[in-house]
C-alpha atoms as a printed R data frame, in Angstrom:
    type eleno elety resid chain resno       x       y      z
1   ATOM     1    CA   MET     A     1 -66.152 -24.425 71.531
2   ATOM     2    CA   SER     A     2 -64.178 -22.551 68.892
3   ATOM     3    CA   PHE     A     3 -60.792 -20.896 68.972
4   ATOM     4    CA   ASP     A     4 -60.812 -17.340 70.341
5   ATOM     5    CA   TYR     A     5 -57.564 -15.429 69.837
6   ATOM     6    CA   SER     A     6 -58.465 -12.943 72.562
7   ATOM     7    CA   LYS     A     7 -58.202 -15.781 75.100
8   ATOM     8    CA   ALA     A     8 -54.815 -17.000 73.801
9   ATOM     9    CA   GLY     A     9 -52.797 -14.736 76.098
10  ATOM    10    CA   LEU     A    10 -50.916 -13.071 73.250
11  ATOM    11    CA   PRO     A    11 -50.755  -9.377 72.369
12  ATOM    12    CA   ASP     A    12 -53.573  -8.169 70.143
13  ATOM    13    CA   LYS     A    13 -51.619  -7.586 66.944
14  ATOM    14    CA   ARG     A    14 -53.489  -7.596 63.631
15  ATOM    15    CA   GLU     A    15 -50.951  -9.857 61.895
16  ATOM    16    CA   TRP     A    16 -50.905 -12.375 64.738
17  ATOM    17    CA   ARG     A    17 -54.676 -12.515 64.986
18  ATOM    18    CA   ALA     A    18 -54.879 -12.999 61.197
19  ATOM    19    CA   ALA     A    19 -52.213 -15.735 61.286
20  ATOM    20    CA   ALA     A    20 -54.016 -17.621 64.060
21  ATOM    21    CA   ASP     A    21 -57.340 -17.243 62.249
22  ATOM    22    CA   MET     A    22 -55.780 -18.549 59.035
23  ATOM    23    CA   CYS     A    23 -54.378 -21.552 60.911
24  ATOM    24    CA   TYR     A    24 -57.726 -22.254 62.577
25  ATOM    25    CA   THR     A    25 -59.554 -22.028 59.237
26  ATOM    26    CA   TRP     A    26 -56.989 -24.331 57.620
27  ATOM    27    CA   LEU     A    27 -57.435 -26.864 60.425
28  ATOM    28    CA   LEU     A    28 -61.241 -26.750 60.169
29  ATOM    29    CA   GLU     A    29 -60.958 -27.367 56.436
30  ATOM    30    CA   HIS     A    30 -58.265 -30.082 56.484
31  ATOM    31    CA   MET     A    31 -58.757 -31.718 59.890
32  ATOM    32    CA   SER     A    32 -62.528 -31.487 60.316
33  ATOM    33    CA   MET     A    33 -62.673 -35.097 61.546
34  ATOM    34    CA   PHE     A    34 -61.356 -33.854 64.901
35  ATOM    35    CA   GLY     A    35 -64.192 -31.385 65.380
36  ATOM    36    CA   PRO     A    36 -64.053 -27.734 66.443
37  ATOM    37    CA   GLU     A    37 -63.413 -28.421 70.141
38  ATOM    38    CA   ARG     A    38 -60.296 -30.553 69.561
39  ATOM    39    CA   ILE     A    39 -59.098 -28.143 66.868
40  ATOM    40    CA   ALA     A    40 -59.488 -25.221 69.302
41  ATOM    41    CA   ARG     A    41 -57.412 -27.177 71.865
42  ATOM    42    CA   PHE     A    42 -54.824 -27.900 69.168
43  ATOM    43    CA   MET     A    43 -54.598 -24.165 68.445
44  ATOM    44    CA   LEU     A    44 -53.818 -23.440 72.094
45  ATOM    45    CA   ASN     A    45 -51.483 -26.431 72.545
46  ATOM    46    CA   GLN     A    46 -49.492 -26.041 69.345
47  ATOM    47    CA   PRO     A    47 -49.319 -22.728 67.424
48  ATOM    48    CA   VAL     A    48 -50.182 -20.493 70.400
49  ATOM    49    CA   THR     A    49 -47.811 -22.375 72.713
50  ATOM    50    CA   ALA     A    50 -45.061 -22.187 70.073
51  ATOM    51    CA   ALA     A    51 -45.540 -18.413 69.737
52  ATOM    52    CA   LYS     A    52 -45.465 -17.948 73.515
53  ATOM    53    CA   LEU     A    53 -42.286 -20.018 73.834
54  ATOM    54    CA   ILE     A    54 -40.530 -17.681 71.392
55  ATOM    55    CA   ILE     A    55 -41.710 -14.547 73.180
56  ATOM    56    CA   GLU     A    56 -40.977 -15.875 76.680
57  ATOM    57    CA   ASN     A    57 -37.560 -17.419 75.979
58  ATOM    58    CA   CYS     A    58 -35.977 -15.269 73.276
59  ATOM    59    CA   PRO     A    59 -35.453 -11.637 74.283
60  ATOM    60    CA   ASP     A    60 -34.591 -10.716 70.684
61  ATOM    61    CA   TRP     A    61 -37.597 -12.473 69.103
62  ATOM    62    CA   SER     A    62 -38.922 -11.201 65.799
63  ATOM    63    CA   GLU     A    63 -42.512 -10.409 64.864
64  ATOM    64    CA   GLU     A    64 -42.233 -12.584 61.771
65  ATOM    65    CA   SER     A    65 -41.127 -15.660 63.729
66  ATOM    66    CA   VAL     A    66 -44.183 -15.346 65.981
67  ATOM    67    CA   THR     A    67 -46.393 -14.874 62.908
68  ATOM    68    CA   LEU     A    68 -45.052 -18.066 61.326
69  ATOM    69    CA   ALA     A    69 -45.471 -19.977 64.599
70  ATOM    70    CA   LEU     A    70 -49.118 -18.886 64.710
71  ATOM    71    CA   LEU     A    71 -49.680 -19.912 61.093
72  ATOM    72    CA   GLY     A    72 -48.854 -23.485 62.090
73  ATOM    73    CA   PRO     A    73 -49.683 -25.927 59.295
74  ATOM    74    CA   ALA     A    74 -51.178 -23.095 57.213
75  ATOM    75    CA   LYS     A    75 -47.767 -21.487 56.606
76  ATOM    76    CA   GLU     A    76 -47.577 -22.258 52.911
77  ATOM    77    CA   SER     A    77 -51.042 -20.855 52.272
78  ATOM    78    CA   ALA     A    78 -50.009 -17.512 53.768
79  ATOM    79    CA   ASP     A    79 -50.295 -14.535 51.490
80  ATOM    80    CA   ASP     A    80 -48.321 -11.307 51.212
81  ATOM    81    CA   SER     A    81 -50.528  -9.518 53.761
82  ATOM    82    CA   PHE     A    82 -48.119 -10.494 56.564
83  ATOM    83    CA   GLY     A    83 -45.374  -8.251 55.229
84  ATOM    84    CA   GLU     A    84 -42.090  -8.634 53.438
85  ATOM    85    CA   LYS     A    85 -40.087  -9.869 56.455
86  ATOM    86    CA   THR     A    86 -42.559 -12.663 57.140
87  ATOM    87    CA   LYS     A    87 -42.609 -13.624 53.459
88  ATOM    88    CA   ALA     A    88 -38.790 -13.654 53.373
89  ATOM    89    CA   LEU     A    89 -38.622 -15.838 56.497
90  ATOM    90    CA   LEU     A    90 -41.189 -18.234 55.043
91  ATOM    91    CA   ASP     A    91 -39.238 -18.355 51.769
92  ATOM    92    CA   ALA     A    92 -36.097 -19.234 53.751
93  ATOM    93    CA   MET     A    93 -38.030 -21.868 55.712
94  ATOM    94    CA   ILE     A    94 -39.250 -23.659 52.600
95  ATOM    95    CA   GLY     A    95 -35.975 -23.295 50.723
96  ATOM    96    CA   ARG     A    96 -36.885 -20.609 48.199
97  ATOM    97    CA   ARG     A    97 -34.074 -18.383 49.464
98  ATOM    98    CA   ILE     A    98 -30.921 -18.596 51.554
99  ATOM    99    CA   ALA     A    99 -31.507 -17.460 55.125
100 ATOM   100    CA   ASP     A   100 -29.509 -14.540 56.454
101 ATOM   101    CA   ALA     A   101 -28.160 -14.731 60.043
102 ATOM   102    CA   ALA     A   102 -31.319 -13.331 61.664
103 ATOM   103    CA   GLN     A   103 -33.545 -15.631 59.634
104 ATOM   104    CA   GLU     A   104 -31.356 -18.628 60.496
105 ATOM   105    CA   ARG     A   105 -31.760 -17.760 64.184
106 ATOM   106    CA   ASP     A   106 -35.544 -17.553 63.711
107 ATOM   107    CA   LEU     A   107 -35.654 -20.832 61.766
108 ATOM   108    CA   ILE     A   108 -33.830 -22.641 64.569
109 ATOM   109    CA   ARG     A   109 -36.245 -21.172 67.093
110 ATOM   110    CA   LEU     A   110 -39.230 -22.204 64.989
111 ATOM   111    CA   PHE     A   111 -37.900 -25.760 64.761
112 ATOM   112    CA   LEU     A   112 -37.443 -25.851 68.535
113 ATOM   113    CA   VAL     A   113 -40.823 -24.396 69.517
114 ATOM   114    CA   GLU     A   114 -42.765 -26.373 66.939
115 ATOM   115    CA   GLY     A   115 -40.947 -29.518 68.054
116 ATOM   116    CA   LEU     A   116 -41.767 -28.713 71.673
117 ATOM   117    CA   SER     A   117 -45.433 -28.184 70.936
118 ATOM   118    CA   THR     A   118 -45.519 -31.446 68.941
119 ATOM   119    CA   MET     A   119 -43.879 -33.415 71.755
120 ATOM   120    CA   ASN     A   120 -46.209 -31.939 74.363
121 ATOM   121    CA   ASP     A   121 -49.271 -32.600 72.225
122 ATOM   122    CA   GLN     A   122 -48.391 -35.941 70.619
123 ATOM   123    CA   LEU     A   123 -45.790 -37.741 72.749
124 ATOM   124    CA   ILE     A   124 -45.586 -36.672 76.383
125 ATOM   125    CA   GLY     A   125 -48.405 -37.983 78.539
126 ATOM   126    CA   ARG     A   126 -49.819 -40.504 76.057
127 ATOM   127    CA   ALA     A   127 -52.392 -42.666 77.793
128 ATOM   128    CA   HIS     A   128 -52.249 -45.683 75.486
129 ATOM   129    CA   ILE     A   129 -50.607 -47.160 72.429
130 ATOM   130    CA   ASP     A   130 -52.611 -46.651 69.258
131 ATOM   131    CA   GLN     A   131 -52.069 -47.265 65.545
132 ATOM   132    CA   HIS     A   132 -49.764 -44.216 65.396
133 ATOM   133    CA   HIS     A   133 -47.290 -45.452 68.016
134 ATOM   134    CA   GLN     A   134 -44.506 -46.217 65.534
135 ATOM   135    CA   THR     A   135 -45.138 -42.871 63.817
136 ATOM   136    CA   ARG     A   136 -44.626 -41.198 67.196
137 ATOM   137    CA   TRP     A   137 -41.300 -43.012 67.574
138 ATOM   138    CA   LYS     A   138 -40.298 -41.744 64.127
139 ATOM   139    CA   ILE     A   139 -41.267 -38.198 65.103
140 ATOM   140    CA   LEU     A   140 -39.125 -38.483 68.236
141 ATOM   141    CA   ARG     A   141 -36.110 -39.912 66.374
142 ATOM   142    CA   ASP     A   142 -36.369 -37.159 63.731
143 ATOM   143    CA   LEU     A   143 -36.568 -34.468 66.431
144 ATOM   144    CA   GLU     A   144 -33.550 -35.955 68.221
145 ATOM   145    CA   LYS     A   145 -31.543 -36.085 64.979
146 ATOM   146    CA   ASP     A   146 -32.474 -32.568 63.889
147 ATOM   147    CA   PHE     A   147 -31.828 -31.205 67.382
148 ATOM   148    CA   SER     A   148 -28.260 -32.513 67.224
149 ATOM   149    CA   ASP     A   149 -27.724 -30.115 64.291
150 ATOM   150    CA   VAL     A   150 -28.927 -27.019 66.185
151 ATOM   151    CA   ARG     A   151 -28.006 -27.796 69.808
152 ATOM   152    CA   GLY     A   152 -26.181 -24.879 71.376
153 ATOM   153    CA   LYS     A   153 -27.628 -22.194 69.111
154 ATOM   154    CA   ASN     A   154 -30.427 -21.198 71.493
155 ATOM   155    CA   LEU     A   155 -29.566 -22.106 75.056
156 ATOM   156    CA   ALA     A   156 -32.845 -20.986 76.642
157 ATOM   157    CA   LEU     A   157 -34.894 -23.223 74.374
158 ATOM   158    CA   ASP     A   158 -32.262 -26.006 74.279
159 ATOM   159    CA   SER     A   159 -32.758 -26.973 77.899
160 ATOM   160    CA   ILE     A   160 -36.555 -27.059 77.497
161 ATOM   161    CA   PHE     A   161 -36.195 -29.109 74.310
162 ATOM   162    CA   GLU     A   162 -33.768 -31.606 75.886
163 ATOM   163    CA   LYS     A   163 -36.171 -32.200 78.767
164 ATOM   164    CA   ALA     A   164 -39.081 -32.698 76.367
165 ATOM   165    CA   LEU     A   165 -37.027 -35.202 74.338
166 ATOM   166    CA   ALA     A   166 -36.292 -37.178 77.504
167 ATOM   167    CA   ASP     A   167 -39.925 -36.979 78.637
168 ATOM   168    CA   SER     A   168 -41.120 -38.087 75.191
169 ATOM   169    CA   ARG     A   169 -38.779 -41.088 75.117
170 ATOM   170    CA   ALA     A   170 -39.803 -42.065 78.656
171 ATOM   171    CA   ALA     A   171 -43.505 -41.774 77.784
172 ATOM   172    CA   LEU     A   172 -43.210 -43.996 74.732
173 ATOM   173    CA   LEU     A   173 -41.101 -46.575 76.583
174 ATOM   174    CA   THR     A   174 -43.545 -46.631 79.492
175 ATOM   175    CA   LEU     A   175 -46.413 -47.321 77.103
176 ATOM   176    CA   GLU     A   176 -44.522 -50.275 75.672
177 ATOM   177    CA   LYS     A   177 -43.743 -51.672 79.125
178 ATOM   178    CA   VAL     A   178 -47.390 -51.388 80.166
179 ATOM   179    CA   ALA     A   179 -48.525 -53.073 76.932
180 ATOM   180    CA   LYS     A   180 -46.362 -56.177 77.557
């Protein structure tokens, strides 16, 4: 099984397809130990889900925010082919420029949707404690701390994020209770 953008449930836009393909290629190159099937699932559970969350919950979403969501961990290897607005948003994301108001809105949304996809993929519904359990707690604490800085700036995503934080905490605590 490999990732197929046409089955992702997103509009067929050249930039979005290219961003998802770049992410998939990056994952195959840097995370090959997981194999193509798990990487394809990751694509659907993380970057594609993040992009859909923006589109479905933010009526004034921007093309460039969806592009960056689809780039996932390959963001910094993105080239200029995604356009000036996407490049400017990426530059604001990595601190090469000060974000304007629209970019700040998009950056908050990207934090929220990427955090949601991480919680749903890595924290919620864990079946057992593994060697990464304490790392998962750190991820959750960092998401909780960072969320306190942006809470109230995107109400539609806030409520989804708050529920995922609670579900993540409950999942990790349940694992610890079962392990005792």
